CHARMM internal coordinates of N, CA and C (Angstrom, degrees):
IC EDIT
DIST 1 N 1 CA 1.4486
DIST 1 CA 1 C 1.5325
ANGL 1 N 1 CA 1 C 110.82
DIST 1 C 2 N 1.3087
ANGL 1 CA 1 C 2 N 117.55
DIHE 1 N 1 CA 1 C 2 N -45.40
DIST 2 N 2 CA 1.4694
ANGL 1 C 2 N 2 CA 121.16
DIHE 1 CA 1 C 2 N 2 CA -177.66
DIST 2 CA 2 C 1.5338
ANGL 2 N 2 CA 2 C 110.63
DIHE 1 C 2 N 2 CA 2 C -61.65
DIST 2 C 3 N 1.3085
ANGL 2 CA 2 C 3 N 117.74
DIHE 2 N 2 CA 2 C 3 N -39.59
DIST 3 N 3 CA 1.4659
ANGL 2 C 3 N 3 CA 120.84
DIHE 2 CA 2 C 3 N 3 CA -179.02
DIST 3 CA 3 C 1.5215
ANGL 3 N 3 CA 3 C 111.86
DIHE 2 C 3 N 3 CA 3 C -61.82
DIST 3 C 4 N 1.3335
ANGL 3 CA 3 C 4 N 118.34
DIHE 3 N 3 CA 3 C 4 N -23.74
DIST 4 N 4 CA 1.4549
ANGL 3 C 4 N 4 CA 122.00
DIHE 3 CA 3 C 4 N 4 CA -179.28
DIST 4 CA 4 C 1.5158
ANGL 4 N 4 CA 4 C 114.19
DIHE 3 C 4 N 4 CA 4 C -83.99
DIST 4 C 5 N 1.3346
ANGL 4 CA 4 C 5 N 118.47
DIHE 4 N 4 CA 4 C 5 N -6.26
DIST 5 N 5 CA 1.4685
ANGL 4 C 5 N 5 CA 120.73
DIHE 4 CA 4 C 5 N 5 CA 180.00
DIST 5 CA 5 C 1.5200
ANGL 5 N 5 CA 5 C 110.52
DIHE 4 C 5 N 5 CA 5 C -72.45
DIST 5 C 6 N 1.3282
ANGL 5 CA 5 C 6 N 118.08
DIHE 5 N 5 CA 5 C 6 N 149.36
DIST 6 N 6 CA 1.4598
ANGL 5 C 6 N 6 CA 120.88
DIHE 5 CA 5 C 6 N 6 CA 176.70
DIST 6 CA 6 C 1.5326
ANGL 6 N 6 CA 6 C 111.21
DIHE 5 C 6 N 6 CA 6 C -63.49
DIST 6 C 7 N 1.3082
ANGL 6 CA 6 C 7 N 116.57
DIHE 6 N 6 CA 6 C 7 N 158.31
DIST 7 N 7 CA 1.4699
ANGL 6 C 7 N 7 CA 121.80
DIHE 6 CA 6 C 7 N 7 CA -179.31
DIST 7 CA 7 C 1.5236
ANGL 7 N 7 CA 7 C 112.27
DIHE 6 C 7 N 7 CA 7 C -61.66
DIST 7 C 8 N 1.3411
ANGL 7 CA 7 C 8 N 117.90
DIHE 7 N 7 CA 7 C 8 N -27.60
DIST 8 N 8 CA 1.4633
ANGL 7 C 8 N 8 CA 120.69
DIHE 7 CA 7 C 8 N 8 CA -177.73
DIST 8 CA 8 C 1.5273
ANGL 8 N 8 CA 8 C 112.72
DIHE 7 C 8 N 8 CA 8 C -91.57
DIST 8 C 9 N 1.3363
ANGL 8 CA 8 C 9 N 118.38
DIHE 8 N 8 CA 8 C 9 N 9.82
DIST 9 N 9 CA 1.4607
ANGL 8 C 9 N 9 CA 121.72
DIHE 8 CA 8 C 9 N 9 CA 179.32
DIST 9 CA 9 C 1.5243
ANGL 9 N 9 CA 9 C 110.06
DIHE 8 C 9 N 9 CA 9 C -66.20
DIST 9 C 10 N 1.3449
ANGL 9 CA 9 C 10 N 116.28
DIHE 9 N 9 CA 9 C 10 N 133.93
DIST 10 N 10 CA 1.4565
ANGL 9 C 10 N 10 CA 121.11
DIHE 9 CA 9 C 10 N 10 CA 177.33
DIST 10 CA 10 C 1.5185
ANGL 10 N 10 CA 10 C 110.07
DIHE 9 C 10 N 10 CA 10 C -139.17
DIST 10 C 11 N 1.3312
ANGL 10 CA 10 C 11 N 115.54
DIHE 10 N 10 CA 10 C 11 N 146.87
DIST 11 N 11 CA 1.4578
ANGL 10 C 11 N 11 CA 122.24
DIHE 10 CA 10 C 11 N 11 CA 171.69
DIST 11 CA 11 C 1.5199
ANGL 11 N 11 CA 11 C 107.23
DIHE 10 C 11 N 11 CA 11 C -119.62
DIST 11 C 12 N 1.3180
ANGL 11 CA 11 C 12 N 116.42
DIHE 11 N 11 CA 11 C 12 N 126.35
DIST 12 N 12 CA 1.4557
ANGL 11 C 12 N 12 CA 121.69
DIHE 11 CA 11 C 12 N 12 CA 177.30
DIST 12 CA 12 C 1.5263
ANGL 12 N 12 CA 12 C 107.80
DIHE 11 C 12 N 12 CA 12 C -114.02
DIST 12 C 13 N 1.3412
ANGL 12 CA 12 C 13 N 117.87
DIHE 12 N 12 CA 12 C 13 N 111.92
DIST 13 N 13 CA 1.4539
ANGL 12 C 13 N 13 CA 118.75
DIHE 12 CA 12 C 13 N 13 CA 179.99
DIST 13 CA 13 C 1.5210
ANGL 13 N 13 CA 13 C 111.01
DIHE 12 C 13 N 13 CA 13 C -64.83
DIST 13 C 14 N 1.3116
ANGL 13 CA 13 C 14 N 115.90
DIHE 13 N 13 CA 13 C 14 N 143.52
DIST 14 N 14 CA 1.4569
ANGL 13 C 14 N 14 CA 121.37
DIHE 13 CA 13 C 14 N 14 CA 178.93
DIST 14 CA 14 C 1.5110
ANGL 14 N 14 CA 14 C 110.00
DIHE 13 C 14 N 14 CA 14 C -106.24
DIST 14 C 15 N 1.3198
ANGL 14 CA 14 C 15 N 116.01
DIHE 14 N 14 CA 14 C 15 N -98.61
DIST 15 N 15 CA 1.4574
ANGL 14 C 15 N 15 CA 119.16
DIHE 14 CA 14 C 15 N 15 CA -178.98
DIST 15 CA 15 C 1.5212
ANGL 15 N 15 CA 15 C 110.86
DIHE 14 C 15 N 15 CA 15 C -127.56
DIST 15 C 16 N 1.3182
ANGL 15 CA 15 C 16 N 113.51
DIHE 15 N 15 CA 15 C 16 N 158.39
DIST 16 N 16 CA 1.4636
ANGL 15 C 16 N 16 CA 121.15
DIHE 15 CA 15 C 16 N 16 CA 173.50
DIST 16 CA 16 C 1.5201
ANGL 16 N 16 CA 16 C 106.67
DIHE 15 C 16 N 16 CA 16 C -125.79
DIST 16 C 17 N 1.3230
ANGL 16 CA 16 C 17 N 116.18
DIHE 16 N 16 CA 16 C 17 N 133.63
DIST 17 N 17 CA 1.4569
ANGL 16 C 17 N 17 CA 122.50
DIHE 16 CA 16 C 17 N 17 CA -179.01
DIST 17 CA 17 C 1.5249
ANGL 17 N 17 CA 17 C 107.55
DIHE 16 C 17 N 17 CA 17 C -127.20
DIST 17 C 18 N 1.3331
ANGL 17 CA 17 C 18 N 116.32
DIHE 17 N 17 CA 17 C 18 N 135.21
DIST 18 N 18 CA 1.4566
ANGL 17 C 18 N 18 CA 120.27
DIHE 17 CA 17 C 18 N 18 CA 179.45
DIST 18 CA 18 C 1.5198
ANGL 18 N 18 CA 18 C 109.99
DIHE 17 C 18 N 18 CA 18 C -129.57
DIST 18 C 19 N 1.3320
ANGL 18 CA 18 C 19 N 114.81
DIHE 18 N 18 CA 18 C 19 N 143.41
DIST 19 N 19 CA 1.4567
ANGL 18 C 19 N 19 CA 122.22
DIHE 18 CA 18 C 19 N 19 CA 174.27
DIST 19 CA 19 C 1.5238
ANGL 19 N 19 CA 19 C 106.22
DIHE 18 C 19 N 19 CA 19 C -141.16
DIST 19 C 20 N 1.3151
ANGL 19 CA 19 C 20 N 116.07
DIHE 19 N 19 CA 19 C 20 N 99.63
DIST 20 N 20 CA 1.4696
ANGL 19 C 20 N 20 CA 119.83
DIHE 19 CA 19 C 20 N 20 CA -174.31
DIST 20 CA 20 C 1.5118
ANGL 20 N 20 CA 20 C 110.08
DIHE 19 C 20 N 20 CA 20 C 67.20
DIST 20 C 21 N 1.3331
ANGL 20 CA 20 C 21 N 117.07
DIHE 20 N 20 CA 20 C 21 N -125.33
DIST 21 N 21 CA 1.4665
ANGL 20 C 21 N 21 CA 120.33
DIHE 20 CA 20 C 21 N 21 CA 179.57
DIST 21 CA 21 C 1.5237
ANGL 21 N 21 CA 21 C 112.62
DIHE 20 C 21 N 21 CA 21 C -96.66
DIST 21 C 22 N 1.3300
ANGL 21 CA 21 C 22 N 118.09
DIHE 21 N 21 CA 21 C 22 N 10.91
DIST 22 N 22 CA 1.4697
ANGL 21 C 22 N 22 CA 122.42
DIHE 21 CA 21 C 22 N 22 CA 176.91
DIST 22 CA 22 C 1.5274
ANGL 22 N 22 CA 22 C 108.75
DIHE 21 C 22 N 22 CA 22 C -101.17
DIST 22 C 23 N 1.3332
ANGL 22 CA 22 C 23 N 116.64
DIHE 22 N 22 CA 22 C 23 N 126.27
DIST 23 N 23 CA 1.4699
ANGL 22 C 23 N 23 CA 122.42
DIHE 22 CA 22 C 23 N 23 CA -177.67
DIST 23 CA 23 C 1.5158
ANGL 23 N 23 CA 23 C 109.21
DIHE 22 C 23 N 23 CA 23 C -128.83
DIST 23 C 24 N 1.3430
ANGL 23 CA 23 C 24 N 116.82
DIHE 23 N 23 CA 23 C 24 N 137.69
DIST 24 N 24 CA 1.4651
ANGL 23 C 24 N 24 CA 123.07
DIHE 23 CA 23 C 24 N 24 CA 176.02
DIST 24 CA 24 C 1.5319
ANGL 24 N 24 CA 24 C 107.64
DIHE 23 C 24 N 24 CA 24 C -123.79
DIST 24 C 25 N 1.3358
ANGL 24 CA 24 C 25 N 115.96
DIHE 24 N 24 CA 24 C 25 N 131.52
DIST 25 N 25 CA 1.4622
ANGL 24 C 25 N 25 CA 121.90
DIHE 24 CA 24 C 25 N 25 CA 178.53
DIST 25 CA 25 C 1.5183
ANGL 25 N 25 CA 25 C 108.11
DIHE 24 C 25 N 25 CA 25 C -121.49
DIST 25 C 26 N 1.3203
ANGL 25 CA 25 C 26 N 116.97
DIHE 25 N 25 CA 25 C 26 N 133.23
DIST 26 N 26 CA 1.4669
ANGL 25 C 26 N 26 CA 123.30
DIHE 25 CA 25 C 26 N 26 CA -177.36
DIST 26 CA 26 C 1.5152
ANGL 26 N 26 CA 26 C 108.37
DIHE 25 C 26 N 26 CA 26 C -121.23
DIST 26 C 27 N 1.3284
ANGL 26 CA 26 C 27 N 117.14
DIHE 26 N 26 CA 26 C 27 N 144.95
DIST 27 N 27 CA 1.4538
ANGL 26 C 27 N 27 CA 121.32
DIHE 26 CA 26 C 27 N 27 CA 177.92
DIST 27 CA 27 C 1.5206
ANGL 27 N 27 CA 27 C 111.28
DIHE 26 C 27 N 27 CA 27 C -159.17
DIST 27 C 28 N 1.3274
ANGL 27 CA 27 C 28 N 115.06
DIHE 27 N 27 CA 27 C 28 N 170.44
DIST 28 N 28 CA 1.4626
ANGL 27 C 28 N 28 CA 122.32
DIHE 27 CA 27 C 28 N 28 CA -178.73
DIST 28 CA 28 C 1.5243
ANGL 28 N 28 CA 28 C 108.96
DIHE 27 C 28 N 28 CA 28 C -117.83
DIST 28 C 29 N 1.3311
ANGL 28 CA 28 C 29 N 115.49
DIHE 28 N 28 CA 28 C 29 N 132.50
DIST 29 N 29 CA 1.4609
ANGL 28 C 29 N 29 CA 122.71
DIHE 28 CA 28 C 29 N 29 CA 178.16
DIST 29 CA 29 C 1.5266
ANGL 29 N 29 CA 29 C 109.01
DIHE 28 C 29 N 29 CA 29 C -110.87
DIST 29 C 30 N 1.3105
ANGL 29 CA 29 C 30 N 117.16
DIHE 29 N 29 CA 29 C 30 N 130.28
DIST 30 N 30 CA 1.4611
ANGL 29 C 30 N 30 CA 121.49
DIHE 29 CA 29 C 30 N 30 CA 174.39
DIST 30 CA 30 C 1.5277
ANGL 30 N 30 CA 30 C 108.69
DIHE 29 C 30 N 30 CA 30 C -127.41
DIST 30 C 31 N 1.3327
ANGL 30 CA 30 C 31 N 115.46
DIHE 30 N 30 CA 30 C 31 N 151.06
DIST 31 N 31 CA 1.4579
ANGL 30 C 31 N 31 CA 120.60
DIHE 30 CA 30 C 31 N 31 CA 179.15
DIST 31 CA 31 C 1.5108
ANGL 31 N 31 CA 31 C 114.21
DIHE 30 C 31 N 31 CA 31 C 86.15
DIST 31 C 32 N 1.3228
ANGL 31 CA 31 C 32 N 118.31
DIHE 31 N 31 CA 31 C 32 N 5.17
DIST 32 N 32 CA 1.4610
ANGL 31 C 32 N 32 CA 121.99
DIHE 31 CA 31 C 32 N 32 CA -178.63
DIST 32 CA 32 C 1.5213
ANGL 32 N 32 CA 32 C 111.07
DIHE 31 C 32 N 32 CA 32 C -100.14
DIST 32 C 33 N 1.3019
ANGL 32 CA 32 C 33 N 117.45
DIHE 32 N 32 CA 32 C 33 N -22.85
DIST 33 N 33 CA 1.4560
ANGL 32 C 33 N 33 CA 123.10
DIHE 32 CA 32 C 33 N 33 CA -179.98
DIST 33 CA 33 C 1.5149
ANGL 33 N 33 CA 33 C 108.66
DIHE 32 C 33 N 33 CA 33 C -150.74
DIST 33 C 34 N 1.3067
ANGL 33 CA 33 C 34 N 117.69
DIHE 33 N 33 CA 33 C 34 N -170.50
DIST 34 N 34 CA 1.4569
ANGL 33 C 34 N 34 CA 120.41
DIHE 33 CA 33 C 34 N 34 CA -177.31
DIST 34 CA 34 C 1.5232
ANGL 34 N 34 CA 34 C 113.81
DIHE 33 C 34 N 34 CA 34 C -69.38
DIST 34 C 35 N 1.3381
ANGL 34 CA 34 C 35 N 117.89
DIHE 34 N 34 CA 34 C 35 N -22.61
DIST 35 N 35 CA 1.4721
ANGL 34 C 35 N 35 CA 121.87
DIHE 34 CA 34 C 35 N 35 CA -179.84
DIST 35 CA 35 C 1.5180
ANGL 35 N 35 CA 35 C 109.06
DIHE 34 C 35 N 35 CA 35 C -132.56
DIST 35 C 36 N 1.3401
ANGL 35 CA 35 C 36 N 117.16
DIHE 35 N 35 CA 35 C 36 N 153.74
DIST 36 N 36 CA 1.4669
ANGL 35 C 36 N 36 CA 119.36
DIHE 35 CA 35 C 36 N 36 CA 174.26
DIST 36 CA 36 C 1.5282
ANGL 36 N 36 CA 36 C 110.57
DIHE 35 C 36 N 36 CA 36 C -59.89
DIST 36 C 37 N 1.3427
ANGL 36 CA 36 C 37 N 115.81
DIHE 36 N 36 CA 36 C 37 N 149.58
DIST 37 N 37 CA 1.4658
ANGL 36 C 37 N 37 CA 121.00
DIHE 36 CA 36 C 37 N 37 CA 178.06
DIST 37 CA 37 C 1.5187
ANGL 37 N 37 CA 37 C 108.82
DIHE 36 C 37 N 37 CA 37 C -121.92
DIST 37 C 38 N 1.3290
ANGL 37 CA 37 C 38 N 115.90
DIHE 37 N 37 CA 37 C 38 N 140.70
DIST 38 N 38 CA 1.4533
ANGL 37 C 38 N 38 CA 123.00
DIHE 37 CA 37 C 38 N 38 CA 171.60
DIST 38 CA 38 C 1.5215
ANGL 38 N 38 CA 38 C 106.36
DIHE 37 C 38 N 38 CA 38 C -105.53
DIST 38 C 39 N 1.3045
ANGL 38 CA 38 C 39 N 115.97
DIHE 38 N 38 CA 38 C 39 N 130.06
DIST 39 N 39 CA 1.4638
ANGL 38 C 39 N 39 CA 119.58
DIHE 38 CA 38 C 39 N 39 CA -179.18
DIST 39 CA 39 C 1.5136
ANGL 39 N 39 CA 39 C 110.02
DIHE 38 C 39 N 39 CA 39 C -134.05
DIST 39 C 40 N 1.3023
ANGL 39 CA 39 C 40 N 116.06
DIHE 39 N 39 CA 39 C 40 N 148.65
DIST 40 N 40 CA 1.4580
ANGL 39 C 40 N 40 CA 122.85
DIHE 39 CA 39 C 40 N 40 CA 176.07
DIST 40 CA 40 C 1.5180
ANGL 40 N 40 CA 40 C 108.32
DIHE 39 C 40 N 40 CA 40 C -131.33
DIST 40 C 41 N 1.3255
ANGL 40 CA 40 C 41 N 115.88
DIHE 40 N 40 CA 40 C 41 N 141.71
DIST 41 N 41 CA 1.4565
ANGL 40 C 41 N 41 CA 119.59
DIHE 40 CA 40 C 41 N 41 CA 175.81
DIST 41 CA 41 C 1.5255
ANGL 41 N 41 CA 41 C 107.99
DIHE 40 C 41 N 41 CA 41 C -133.73
DIST 41 C 42 N 1.2929
ANGL 41 CA 41 C 42 N 115.20
DIHE 41 N 41 CA 41 C 42 N 150.21
DIST 42 N 42 CA 1.4634
ANGL 41 C 42 N 42 CA 119.80
DIHE 41 CA 41 C 42 N 42 CA 179.55
DIST 42 CA 42 C 1.5114
ANGL 42 N 42 CA 42 C 109.42
DIHE 41 C 42 N 42 CA 42 C -133.30
DIST 42 C 43 N 1.2855
ANGL 42 CA 42 C 43 N 114.11
DIHE 42 N 42 CA 42 C 43 N 159.64
DIST 43 N 43 CA 1.4470
ANGL 42 C 43 N 43 CA 118.63
DIHE 42 CA 42 C 43 N 43 CA 179.05
DIST 43 CA 43 C 1.4895
ANGL 43 N 43 CA 43 C 111.60
DIHE 42 C 43 N 43 CA 43 C -171.64
END
COOR INIT
IC SEED 1 N 1 CA 1 C
IC BUILD
């Protein structure tokens, strides 16, 4: 999957928040689509 990303693809980490065993990580993706994307994942 990573090899298929455009050469200008970038990930900029934002913040990480934890509460006990729950963690959320947020970041910004550029170069993957026409506009930058902000994404958050938790686990």
